[in-house]
N, C-alpha and C positions, 0 to 999 in steps of 0.2 A: 467524517471526523467530528461532526457535531452530533452529540447525543444528549438526551435529556438529563441524566444524572452525573455523568462523568464524560469529560471531553476525550476525544480520540488520543490526543497527546498524553493525557494522564493514563489512559488504558495501556498504551504502548509502553510507557515507562514502567507501569506496574508489572506487565507481562515480562518485559526484558530484565527486570531486576529480581525476579523470582526464579530460583534455580530450576524449579519444576516446569516452568513455562517459557524459559528464556529461549529455547530452541524451536518454539512453535513459530512458523512463518506468519508474519503479520502483513495483510493486504489492506492498505488504506484506500477507501473509496470516497471520492469527493465529487460534488456536482460539477465542478469545473477546475481547471488549472488556475491556481492563484499563488500569490507570494508565500502565504503560510504553508501551503502544501509543498512548494518548491524547497522550503527550508526544512521540511520534515525529513530527517535522515534515519530515523530508527525503524521505520516501516521497511519491510523487505521488498515490497512492491507497492506501486500506486496505480489506481485505476481512476480515470476521469470520465465521468458520464457524458461530458459534452463532446467528446471526440472518439471515434472508432472504438466504441465499447466492445464490440464482438472480438476484434483483434486483440485488444488489451486483456480481455477475460481469457481468451485462448492462451495467450502468452503467460498470464499469471498461473493458470492451471498447469501448463507444461512445466513451468519453473518449480512450482510447489511440489508437483509429482515427480520431479527429477528427470523428466523426459526430454528437456531442452533447456538451453541457456536463455535467460531473459534478453530480449532485444532492447538496446538502449532507445529511449524515446527521443525523437528529433524535437528540438525546441520549436515551439509555435506550430506544431503539426496539428 
């Protein structure tokens, strides 16, 4: 979510407000779960690098490709 020229929240807002890009799935990647990422509701999926990265990535790919439904993440997992 932290990027050099535009923050992730700004990018998501720009993508979702443009008719040509509004339907592109957005996967937010963060170094860890934190309050700001928990409040982020515009991203279609969130991946946290500090926990079960392989499982999260597999789930995100399945969801984006339409092969499975996203599994809800347990709090504090």
